[in-house]
C-alpha positions in Angstrom: 87.4 67.6 106.4 91.2 68.0 106.4 90.9 70.4 103.4 88.9 73.0 105.2 90.8 72.4 108.5 94.1 73.2 106.8 92.8 76.4 105.3 91.2 77.6 108.6 94.4 76.7 110.6 96.5 78.6 108.1 94.3 81.7 108.2 94.3 81.6 112.1 98.1 81.1 112.4 98.8 83.9 109.9 96.3 86.2 111.6 97.9 85.8 115.1 101.5 85.3 114.1 102.8 88.4 112.2 106.4 87.1 112.1 105.4 84.4 109.7 106.3 86.8 106.9 110.0 86.2 107.8 109.6 82.6 106.7 108.3 83.5 103.3 111.7 84.6 101.9 112.0 84.3 98.1 115.3 82.4 98.6 113.2 79.3 99.5 112.2 79.3 95.8 115.0 81.3 94.3 117.8 79.0 95.3 116.2 75.8 93.8 115.3 77.8 90.7 118.8 79.1 90.2 120.2 75.6 90.8 117.7 74.2 88.3 118.7 76.9 85.7 122.4 76.1 86.1 121.6 72.5 85.0 119.7 73.6 81.9 121.2 74.6 78.6 119.8 78.2 78.5 120.7 78.6 74.8 118.8 75.5 73.8 115.5 76.3 75.4 113.4 79.5 75.6 113.4 81.0 79.1 109.6 80.9 79.3 109.7 77.1 78.7 112.4 76.7 81.3 110.1 78.5 83.8 107.0 76.5 82.9 108.9 73.2 83.2 110.2 74.3 86.6 106.7 75.0 87.9 105.4 71.7 86.4 108.3 69.8 88.0 107.6 71.3 91.4 103.9 70.4 91.0 104.6 66.8 90.1 107.4 66.3 92.7 105.2 67.9 95.3 102.2 65.7 94.5 104.5 62.6 94.8 105.8 63.7 98.2 102.3 64.6 99.5 101.0 61.2 98.3 103.8 59.4 100.1 103.2 61.5 103.3 99.5 60.6 103.1 100.2 56.9 102.8 102.6 57.0 105.8 100.7 59.1 108.2 97.7 61.5 108.2 99.6 63.7 110.6 102.5 64.0 108.2 100.2 64.8 105.4 98.3 67.4 107.4 101.5 69.1 108.7 103.2 69.1 105.3 100.1 70.5 103.6 99.7 73.2 106.3 103.4 74.3 106.0 103.0 74.7 102.2 99.7 76.6 102.5 101.2 78.9 105.2 103.9 79.7 102.7 101.6 80.2 99.7 98.5 81.8 101.2 98.9 85.5 101.9 95.4 86.6 103.0 96.2 88.4 106.3 99.6 89.6 105.1 97.8 91.2 102.2 95.2 92.7 104.5 97.9 94.2 106.7 99.5 95.9 103.6 96.1 97.2 102.6 95.6 98.5 106.1 98.9 100.3 105.9 97.9 101.9 102.6 94.6 103.0 104.1 96.2 104.6 107.1 98.7 106.5 104.9 95.9 107.7 102.6 94.0 108.9 105.7 96.9 110.8 107.3 99.8 111.0 105.0 98.4 111.1 101.5 101.3 113.0 100.0 103.9 110.8 101.5 103.1 107.4 100.1 106.1 105.3 98.9 105.4 103.8 95.5 107.1 100.6 96.8 104.1 100.0 98.9 101.7 100.6 96.0 103.6 98.2 93.7 104.0 95.7 96.5 100.2 95.6 96.9 99.6 95.6 93.1 102.8 94.4 91.3 100.8 94.1 88.1 100.9 97.9 87.9 104.7 98.1 87.8 104.7 98.8 84.1 101.9 101.3 84.2 102.5 104.6 82.5 99.9 106.4 84.6 101.4 109.5 86.3 98.3 110.7 88.0 95.5 109.0 90.1 97.9 106.1 90.8 96.2 105.6 94.2 92.8 105.1 92.6 94.3 102.7 90.1 95.8 100.7 93.0 92.5 100.7 94.8 90.7 99.2 91.8 93.4 96.6 91.4 93.0 95.3 95.0 90.4 92.9 93.7 92.7 91.3 91.2 95.6 91.0 93.7 93.2 89.3 96.2 93.0 86.6 93.6 96.8 86.2 93.6 97.1 86.2 97.4 94.0 84.3 98.4 91.3 83.0 96.1 93.5 81.3 93.5 95.6 79.7 96.2 92.5 78.3 97.9 91.1 77.1 94.6 94.1 75.2 93.5 94.6 73.8 97.0 91.1 72.4 96.8 91.5 71.1 93.3 95.0 69.5 93.4 96.3 69.9 97.0 99.1 71.9 98.6 101.6 71.3 95.7 99.2 73.0 93.3 99.0 76.1 95.6 102.8 76.2 95.8 103.1 75.9 92.0 100.7 78.8 91.6 102.7 80.9 94.0 106.0 80.1 92.1 104.4 81.0 88.8 103.2 84.2 90.4 106.8 84.9 91.7 108.3 84.4 88.2 106.0 87.0 86.7 105.9 89.6 89.4 108.9 89.3 91.7 112.1 91.2 90.7 114.3 88.6 92.4 113.7 86.3 89.4 115.7 87.7 86.5 113.5 87.0 83.5 113.3 89.1 80.3 110.2 90.9 79.4 109.4 88.7 76.4 109.4 85.6 78.6 107.2 87.3 81.2 104.7 88.1 78.4 104.6 84.4 77.5 104.2 83.4 81.2 101.3 85.9 81.5 99.5 84.1 78.6 99.7 80.9 80.6 98.6 82.7 83.7 95.4 83.7 81.9 94.3 80.1 81.8 95.5 79.5 85.4 93.5 82.5 86.8 90.5 82.1 84.5 88.3 80.0 86.8 89.3 81.7 90.2 88.6 85.1 88.7 85.2 84.2 87.5 84.2 82.3 90.7 85.3 85.2 92.8 83.5 87.7 90.6 80.2 85.8 90.9 80.8 85.5 94.7 80.9 89.3 94.8 77.3 89.3 93.7 76.3 86.9 96.4 77.9 88.9 99.3 76.8 92.3 98.0 74.3 93.7 95.5 73.5 90.7 93.2 71.6 92.7 90.4 74.2 95.4 90.4 77.2 93.0 90.1 75.5 90.7 87.5 74.6 93.7 85.4 78.2 94.8 85.5 79.5 91.3 84.6 77.1 91.2 81.6 78.4 94.5 80.3 82.1 94.2 80.9 84.5 96.0 78.6 87.5 93.7 78.2 90.6 94.1 76.1 91.8 91.7 73.5 94.8 90.9 75.6 94.0 87.6 77.4 96.1 88.3 80.5 94.7 91.8 80.9 91.1 90.6 80.3 91.3 88.6 83.5 92.4 91.6 85.5 89.7 93.8 83.9 87.0 91.1 84.6 87.5 91.0 88.4 88.4 94.7 88.8 85.4 95.9 86.8 83.1 93.5 88.7 84.6 94.8 91.9 84.0 98.4 91.0 80.3 97.8 91.2 80.4 96.9 94.9 82.0 100.0 96.4 81.4 103.8 96.1 84.3 105.4 94.3 82.9 108.9 95.0 84.0 108.5 98.7 87.4 109.2 100.2 90.1 106.8 99.2 90.5 105.4 102.7 86.7 104.8 102.9 86.8 103.1 99.5 89.4 100.7 100.9 87.3 100.0 104.0 84.4 99.0 101.7 86.7 96.8 99.6 88.1 95.1 102.7 84.6 94.3 103.9 83.6 92.9 100.6 86.7 90.7 100.3 86.3 89.4 103.8 82.7 88.5 103.1 83.7 86.8 99.8 86.3 84.7 101.7 83.7 83.7 104.2 81.4 82.7 101.3 84.2 80.6 99.9 84.9 78.9 103.2 81.2 78.3 103.7 80.9 76.6 100.3 83.9 74.5 101.1 82.3 73.5 104.4 79.1 72.4 102.6 81.1 70.4 100.0 83.1 68.8 102.9 79.9 67.8 104.7 78.6 66.4 101.5 81.6 64.1 101.2 83.3 65.8 98.2 86.3 66.8 100.3 87.9 64.8 103.0 
């Protein structure tokens, strides 16, 4: 039951300890990445391959360390895994940012800094939309919940804390401006991200049907209009599924409240399923 215990502890600590955000500085990843880059012949390898190798190296090294910790002491294993998950999982931090947007939409709709919008939904940084940006952000809250919560939990369950960290690093490389990567390399990384996000996106989409209107969501999933771009198709899959669970005719702040409730219920459904799998002996 350590798997579910670590997830629950991480969610509780993050909920009550707001200052944990201070310990999630990009430098924790940026410095090792820059050091790694300095040892690589940049002219010999494509930047995208350099990035993928770095993520793979972190995953393998992390799994070795976690395995050693587990063999030495269950307390060491639990503590190390918890620290990694606290760094990677951003559920409550993301919720606070959504709450901030909701309050500004309610009282200061004309004074919303785009930095907040793109912080919530960095996948929209390259959007050419000049109007209805708020509505576009609201639709993309579903996809970005994958980045901050559901994919992290999925890979933690599948391969342990190192996999959750590797996912977060790949996410940083694509979306964070601290990592200086050319557009062409980001396009390549996004192709890899399609396969990484494929299962979490679909599991979460089907969970939406369980915690809301099953027929409505399933009907939407069966009639999705997806683009030919693999990376964008994942985003469209979860966002279009999500559109069926809230009323977009209401005020923007009320739409966000509905989405928050749906995402909270979806997280509870995930944890409930993990509990059942834990009791059945699949997870320890």
